[in-house]
C-alpha positions in Angstrom: 0.0 0.0 0.0 1.3 3.4 -0.9 0.0 7.0 -1.4 -0.2 6.7 -5.2 -2.5 3.7 -5.0 -4.6 5.4 -2.3 -5.0 8.5 -4.3 -6.0 6.5 -7.4 -8.7 4.7 -5.4 -10.1 7.8 -3.9 -10.4 9.5 -7.3 -12.0 6.4 -8.8 -14.6 6.3 -6.1 -15.3 10.0 -5.9 -16.3 10.2 -9.5 -19.4 8.1 -8.7 -19.9 8.9 -5.0 -20.4 12.0 -2.9 -17.9 10.9 -0.2 -15.0 8.5 0.4 -14.1 7.6 3.9 -10.5 7.1 5.1 -10.8 5.0 8.3 -9.1 6.7 11.2 -8.3 9.8 9.2 -11.4 11.6 7.8 -13.6 11.8 4.8 -13.2 13.2 1.3 -16.5 15.0 0.2 -17.4 16.1 -3.3 -19.9 18.9 -3.4 -21.7 20.3 -6.4 -21.1 24.0 -6.9 -23.6 26.1 -9.0 -22.6 28.5 -11.8 -21.1 31.7 -10.5 -20.2 35.2 -11.7 -16.8 36.8 -11.7 -15.0 39.8 -13.1 -17.6 42.1 -11.7 -20.4 40.2 -13.2 -19.1 40.2 -16.8 -18.0 36.4 -16.7 -20.3 33.4 -16.1 -18.3 30.3 -14.7 -19.9 26.9 -15.3 -21.0 24.6 -12.4 -18.4 22.1 -11.1 -17.8 19.7 -8.3 -15.5 20.8 -5.4 -13.5 18.3 -3.4 -12.7 19.0 0.3 -11.8 17.1 3.4 -13.3 16.8 6.8 -12.2 14.9 9.9 -15.7 13.6 10.8 -15.7 9.8 10.8 -18.4 7.9 8.9 -19.2 4.3 8.4 -18.3 3.4 4.8 -16.4 0.3 3.6 -16.3 1.3 -0.1 -12.5 1.9 0.0 -11.7 -1.3 1.7 -13.9 -3.3 -0.7 -12.2 -1.7 -3.7 -8.8 -2.5 -2.3 -9.8 -6.1 -1.6 -11.2 -6.5 -5.1 -8.2 -4.9 -6.8 -5.7 -7.1 -4.9 -7.6 -10.3 -4.5 -7.6 -10.4 -0.7 -10.3 -10.6 1.9 -12.1 -7.7 3.3 -10.7 -8.2 6.8 -7.1 -8.2 5.4 -7.8 -5.2 3.3 -9.3 -3.3 6.2 -6.2 -4.1 8.4 -3.7 -3.1 5.7 -5.6 0.2 5.0 -6.0 1.0 8.7 -2.3 0.5 9.4 -1.3 2.6 6.4 -3.7 5.5 7.3 -2.4 5.6 10.8 1.1 5.9 9.6 0.0 8.5 7.1 -1.7 10.5 9.9 1.5 10.6 11.9 3.4 11.9 8.9 0.8 14.5 8.3 1.1 15.8 11.8 4.9 15.9 11.6 5.4 17.4 8.1 2.1 19.2 7.9 1.6 18.2 4.2 0.9 15.0 2.3 0.6 15.1 -1.5 -2.1 12.9 -3.1 -1.0 12.6 -6.7 -3.7 13.6 -9.1 -5.9 15.1 -6.4 -4.1 17.7 -4.3 -2.5 18.1 -1.0 -3.8 17.2 2.5 -2.4 19.7 5.0 -2.5 20.3 8.8 -2.5 23.4 10.7 -0.4 24.1 13.9 -3.3 22.7 16.0 -3.4 19.6 13.7 -6.6 20.5 12.0 -6.7 18.8 8.6 -7.8 20.4 5.4 -7.5 19.6 1.7 -6.1 21.8 -1.2 -7.2 20.4 -4.6 -5.1 20.7 -7.7 -6.0 23.6 -10.0 -6.7 21.2 -12.9 -8.6 18.7 -10.8 -11.8 17.5 -12.7 -14.2 15.2 -10.9 -17.3 16.3 -12.9 -17.5 14.3 -16.1 -20.9 15.6 -16.9 -19.3 19.2 -17.2 -16.9 18.2 -19.9 -16.6 21.0 -22.5 -18.1 23.7 -20.3 -16.2 26.9 -20.5 -16.5 30.3 -18.8 -18.6 32.8 -20.9 -17.7 36.4 -21.1 -20.4 39.1 -21.4 -18.1 41.8 -22.5 -18.7 42.9 -26.1 -15.2 44.3 -26.5 -11.9 43.2 -25.1 -9.5 46.0 -24.7 -6.1 45.5 -26.4 -2.7 46.5 -24.9 -2.6 49.5 -27.3 -6.0 50.8 -26.1 -5.1 50.3 -22.5 -1.8 52.2 -23.1 -3.7 55.0 -24.8 -6.1 55.3 -21.9 -3.3 55.3 -19.3 -1.7 58.1 -21.4 -4.8 60.2 -21.4 -5.2 59.8 -17.6 -1.6 60.7 -17.1 -2.0 63.9 -19.2 -5.1 64.9 -17.2 -3.6 64.2 -13.8 -0.1 65.6 -14.3 0.0 69.4 -14.2 1.3 71.1 -17.3 4.7 72.7 -17.0 4.2 76.4 -16.6 6.1 78.4 -19.4 8.1 81.5 -18.9 5.8 84.5 -18.3 6.5 87.6 -20.2 8.0 90.6 -18.4 6.0 93.9 -18.0 8.4 95.6 -20.6 7.5 92.9 -23.2 3.7 93.6 -23.0 2.2 95.6 -25.8 1.5 99.2 -24.7 -2.2 99.1 -25.5 -4.9 96.5 -25.6 -8.2 96.4 -27.3 -11.6 96.4 -25.4 -11.9 92.6 -26.1 -8.6 92.0 -24.3 -9.8 93.8 -21.2 -8.0 97.1 -21.5 -9.9 100.4 -20.7 -10.3 102.4 -23.8 -9.0 106.0 -23.8 -11.6 108.8 -23.9 -11.1 111.2 -26.7 -11.9 114.9 -26.2 -12.7 116.9 -29.3 -10.6 120.0 -29.8 -13.6 122.2 -30.5 -15.0 121.5 -27.1 -12.0 123.3 -25.5 -13.6 126.7 -26.0 -17.4 126.4 -25.5 -17.9 130.2 -25.9 -16.7 130.3 -29.5 -18.8 127.2 -30.4 -21.9 128.7 -28.8 -21.3 131.9 -30.8 -20.9 129.9 -34.0 -24.2 128.2 -33.4 -22.7 124.8 -32.7 -24.5 124.5 -29.3 -27.7 125.8 -27.9 -27.5 128.5 -25.3 -27.7 127.3 -21.8 -27.0 123.6 -22.7 -24.6 122.1 -20.3 -21.5 120.4 -21.7 -21.1 116.8 -20.5 -18.0 116.3 -18.5 -15.5 113.5 -19.1 -15.6 110.7 -16.5 -12.5 110.2 -14.4 -11.0 106.8 -15.4 -8.4 105.3 -13.3 -6.4 102.5 -15.0 -4.9 100.0 -12.5 -1.2 99.8 -12.5 -1.2 96.0 -12.9 -3.8 96.0 -15.7 -3.2 93.2 -18.2 -0.3 91.8 -16.1 -0.2 88.0 -15.5 -0.8 86.4 -12.0 2.0 85.5 -9.8 4.2 82.5 -10.8 3.8 79.3 -8.8 6.5 78.9 -6.3 8.9 75.9 -6.3 7.4 74.4 -3.1 3.9 74.5 -4.5 5.0 72.9 -7.7 6.7 70.1 -5.8 3.5 69.5 -3.7 1.3 69.5 -6.9 3.6 67.1 -8.8 3.9 64.7 -5.8 0.0 64.6 -5.4 -0.4 64.0 -9.1 2.1 61.2 -9.0 0.3 59.5 -6.1 -3.1 59.7 -7.9 -1.5 58.3 -11.1 -0.1 55.3 -9.1 -3.5 54.6 -7.6 -5.2 54.7 -11.1 -2.6 52.3 -12.5 -3.1 50.0 -9.5 -6.9 49.9 -10.1 -6.4 49.3 -13.9 -3.8 46.5 -13.3 -5.9 44.9 -10.5 -8.9 44.7 -12.9 -7.0 43.3 -15.9 -4.9 40.9 -13.8 -6.8 39.7 -10.7 -4.6 38.2 -8.1 -1.4 39.7 -9.5 -0.6 41.7 -6.3 -1.6 38.6 -4.1 0.9 36.5 -5.9 3.6 39.0 -5.3 2.8 39.4 -1.5 2.2 35.7 -0.6 3.9 32.4 -1.7 1.7 29.5 -3.1 1.3 27.8 0.3 0.1 31.0 1.9 -2.3 31.6 -1.0 -3.8 28.1 -0.5 -4.3 28.7 3.2 -5.9 32.1 2.5 -8.2 30.4 -0.1 -9.2 27.7 2.4 -9.9 30.3 5.2 -12.0 32.3 2.8 -13.9 29.2 1.8 -14.6 28.2 5.5 -15.7 31.8 6.3 -18.1 31.7 3.3 -19.6 28.4 4.6 
């Protein structure tokens, strides 16, 4: 009896049964999982059978009967051989914390010697689901060029434009038009300088008051540009824009490559433990 033979028998039985009992160790359980959504609801994943392990003991002699039939021995002999092997396997599991079941996955133990099973990623124990593939509801898949273009657009919006050199006061034109915001000069006709002569010539009616020119004060800084942005303020603005850009890039990459940052932060064994803890929490 070895682990390869045990793994092969468990897989053979679990294809037609919901559970396979390992006497003295625990039970492999196959559970049907319904179709699920992922990628924020844009992908439909087909149903599948999930294999997990629990330490609850049950009365089932299917494994012993299969071993006895395959090796041509009696049921009592097969039960004794299987029990001895599983007791030894249990001690190895407590000592090394991991036992590999070829073709199935890994049976692991926590520090408190609680057993749990991590199946292989390509494990398939659902023959009826052969050929089922995830269905994407997205009508368009963004290419790398389109993604780069969008990132460039976001970068151009977030990063402040470099302020150019501002013209000096001496370089400004002497006058501006009304559309540019300059105050127009008020012209005074020469013939209004002597109202007596104009009245005598008949240019104005007697007793009509001459309108006086309004006093217009032109501000000294009219038409001048605002103050330049100081170096300290520029540094703060650039730093804030850089942080926002990094956040945007993080969100874009996390949507395109789910699990990318988890794979950088944790090793494979830690990811498997996190997946198991997440599954237990969901149940």
